[in-house]
Structure formats: C-alpha cells, structure tokens
C-alpha positions in Angstrom: 59.4 38.3 -58.8 56.4 36.0 -58.2 54.9 36.8 -54.8 53.6 33.2 -54.4 57.1 31.9 -55.0 58.6 34.1 -52.4 55.9 33.2 -49.8 56.2 29.5 -50.5 60.0 29.6 -50.4 59.9 31.4 -47.1 57.6 28.8 -45.6 59.8 26.0 -46.8 63.0 27.6 -45.6 61.6 28.5 -42.2 60.3 25.0 -41.6 62.4 23.1 -39.1 64.9 20.8 -40.8 68.5 19.7 -40.8 69.9 23.0 -42.0 68.1 25.1 -39.4 69.0 22.7 -36.6 72.7 22.7 -37.7 72.8 26.5 -37.7 71.2 26.7 -34.3 73.7 24.2 -33.0 76.6 26.3 -34.5 75.3 29.5 -32.9 75.0 27.8 -29.5 78.3 26.0 -29.6 80.6 28.6 -31.3 78.8 31.9 -31.5 77.6 34.4 -34.2 80.5 33.9 -36.7 80.0 30.1 -36.7 76.3 30.5 -37.1 76.7 32.8 -40.2 79.3 30.4 -41.6 77.0 27.4 -41.0 74.1 29.4 -42.8 76.5 30.0 -45.7 77.4 26.3 -45.8 73.8 25.2 -45.8 73.2 27.6 -48.6 76.1 26.2 -50.6 74.7 22.7 -50.0 71.8 23.7 -52.2 74.0 24.3 -55.3 74.3 20.6 -56.2 70.5 20.2 -56.1 70.0 23.3 -58.2 72.5 22.0 -60.8 70.8 18.6 -60.7 67.4 20.2 -61.4 68.8 22.3 -64.2 70.7 19.5 -65.9 68.1 16.8 -65.5 70.0 14.8 -63.0 67.2 15.3 -60.5 64.9 13.5 -62.9 67.3 10.6 -63.0 67.5 10.5 -59.2 63.7 10.6 -59.1 63.5 7.7 -61.7 66.3 5.6 -60.3 65.5 3.8 -57.1 69.1 2.8 -56.6 70.5 6.3 -57.0 67.9 7.7 -54.7 68.5 5.1 -52.0 72.3 5.4 -52.2 72.2 9.2 -51.7 69.5 8.9 -49.1 71.4 6.5 -46.9 74.6 8.5 -47.2 72.6 11.4 -45.8 71.2 9.2 -43.1 74.6 8.0 -42.1 76.0 11.5 -41.9 73.1 12.7 -39.7 73.7 9.8 -37.4 77.4 10.6 -37.3 76.6 14.2 -36.3 74.1 12.9 -33.6 76.8 10.6 -32.2 79.5 13.4 -32.2 77.1 15.8 -30.6 76.2 13.3 -27.8 79.9 12.5 -27.2 80.7 16.3 -27.1 83.0 15.9 -30.1 83.4 17.7 -33.3 82.9 21.4 -34.4 79.4 21.7 -33.0 80.2 20.7 -29.4 78.2 22.6 -26.9 80.8 23.0 -24.1 82.4 26.0 -22.4 85.9 24.6 -22.9 85.4 23.1 -26.3 88.2 23.7 -28.8 87.6 26.4 -31.4 86.3 25.0 -34.7 87.6 26.4 -37.9 85.3 28.0 -40.4 86.2 25.1 -42.8 85.0 22.5 -40.3 81.7 24.2 -39.7 81.0 24.9 -43.4 82.0 21.3 -44.4 79.4 19.9 -42.0 76.7 22.3 -43.2 77.4 21.7 -46.9 77.3 17.9 -46.5 74.1 18.0 -44.5 72.2 19.7 -47.4 74.1 18.1 -50.3 73.4 14.6 -49.1 69.6 15.1 -48.9 68.1 13.7 -52.1 64.7 15.2 -51.2 66.1 18.6 -52.0 66.8 17.6 -55.6 63.3 16.2 -55.9 62.0 19.4 -54.4 63.8 21.5 -56.9 62.6 19.3 -59.7 59.0 19.6 -58.7 59.0 23.1 -57.2 60.8 25.4 -59.5 59.1 24.5 -62.8 55.7 25.5 -61.3 56.9 29.1 -61.5 58.4 29.0 -65.0 56.0 29.6 -67.8 56.2 27.3 -70.7 56.2 30.4 -72.9 59.1 32.0 -71.1 61.8 33.3 -73.5 64.7 32.0 -71.3 63.3 29.3 -68.9 66.8 28.2 -67.8 67.8 31.7 -66.8 64.5 32.1 -65.0 65.1 28.9 -63.0 68.6 30.0 -62.1 67.2 33.3 -60.9 64.5 31.6 -58.8 67.1 29.2 -57.4 69.3 32.1 -56.3 66.4 33.8 -54.6 65.7 30.6 -52.8 69.3 30.4 -51.7 69.3 34.0 -50.5 66.2 33.3 -48.4 67.9 30.2 -47.0 70.9 32.1 -45.9 69.0 35.0 -44.4 66.6 32.8 -42.4 69.2 30.4 -41.2 71.6 33.2 -40.2 68.7 34.7 -38.2 68.2 31.4 -36.4 71.9 31.1 -35.7 72.4 34.6 -34.5 69.4 34.3 -32.1 71.0 31.1 -30.8 74.4 32.9 -30.4 72.7 35.6 -28.4 71.6 33.2 -25.7 74.9 31.2 -25.8 76.4 32.7 -22.7 73.3 31.9 -20.6 73.4 28.3 -21.9 77.1 27.7 -21.4 76.9 29.0 -17.8 74.5 26.1 -16.8 76.0 22.6 -17.0 72.5 21.0 -16.6 71.2 23.0 -19.6 74.3 22.0 -21.6 73.6 18.3 -21.1 70.0 18.8 -21.9 70.8 20.7 -25.1 73.4 18.2 -26.2 71.0 15.3 -25.8 68.2 17.2 -27.5 70.3 18.1 -30.5 71.5 14.6 -30.7 68.0 13.2 -30.6 66.8 15.7 -33.1 69.5 14.7 -35.6 68.6 11.0 -35.1 64.9 11.9 -35.7 65.8 13.8 -38.9 67.9 10.8 -40.0 65.0 8.4 -39.4 62.7 10.7 -41.3 65.1 10.8 -44.2 65.5 7.0 -44.0 61.8 6.5 -44.6 61.5 9.1 -47.3 60.3 8.0 -50.7 60.8 9.4 -54.1 
C-alpha cells in the first residue's frame, strides 16, 4: 500500500467536517453505540461517491453545472435541517438528558445522507484516487476499489474514535444544563457554517 496515500487519506479524514461533527454529536447525545453507528453511516455515505468515480458519473457531475448545483443544494438543505433540529432539541442527535432513544436506523440515515449529499466528495474521489493508480497498472479498476476501501476503513476508524471520545465525556455534559445549551447552539452553528461552506463550493 502506498504510504503517501495512507498519510494523505488520514489527513483528509481527520480534518473537521460534516461527518466528524455528526459523529461527535451522536456520541454526546446517545453514547458509544450511536457514535459507532454514526461512523458506520458516514462510511457508507462514501459508497455512492466511490461508485460515481469508478463509473465516470463523477466526471459528469464535475462537467455539469446543473447536476453539481442540484446535489450541492440538496446537501446544504439537509445540513440546515440538522442545524434546525439540533437547535430545537429534536431528532436523533438531541443533546438532552431526557431525550427519547434514537434507533440505529435513524442515526445511520442521518449519517449516510450527510456524506451522500456532498458533491465535493465525488469530485475529491475523481481527482484524488487516480493519482495513486499507475497508468501501467494491470487492473486499475481493482486498484481504485482497493484504495477506496482503505479510505473507507480509515474514515470509520477515525470517526469512531471521535465519537467514542465524545461518548466518554457525555455524562459530564448531560449533568450541566448550561453546557448542554452551549453545546446545542455550537453544534447548530457548526452545521450552518458547514452548509454555508458547501453552498459556496465550486466544482
């Protein structure tokens, strides 16, 4: 395995973004299990982008302004919805002591959609993976799939670590109403900021 690919992938995965934020919120709101489920959901959300890169759909997305904008604004709308639900203490990522238990399906659905509706991931895969596939490779498609799976594994591991860490401090957070309000507003603002950043993203 290419060491440069591993290091670059780790840096990309560990950088703060929607997936990391969602996993942290899941750990704080629902605990370790929800954090791991959210990490798995974010990882599954990569699959459509991997398929798009392998089939050439990412190139279409990159070339078509309309397709890119439609997917981008769907992602923005979903991030703003999560921000609103978080601020209103509603939904599966509610940070409240008495919040109703969220099902694994609810958590994983949010996580999958957050990553699946981010067109920049498709462009990233289109531009990133081919750099590590030699033009003379005997099976370039198989190699791209292998690299994609490694990237997904790193995503799951890093996000799960984020979420488990958040779950460890959950009891201290839930025992302080002032901290809960601050965290809820901070997460909501962060989702709005990520939505705004995506809204201004270009192909």
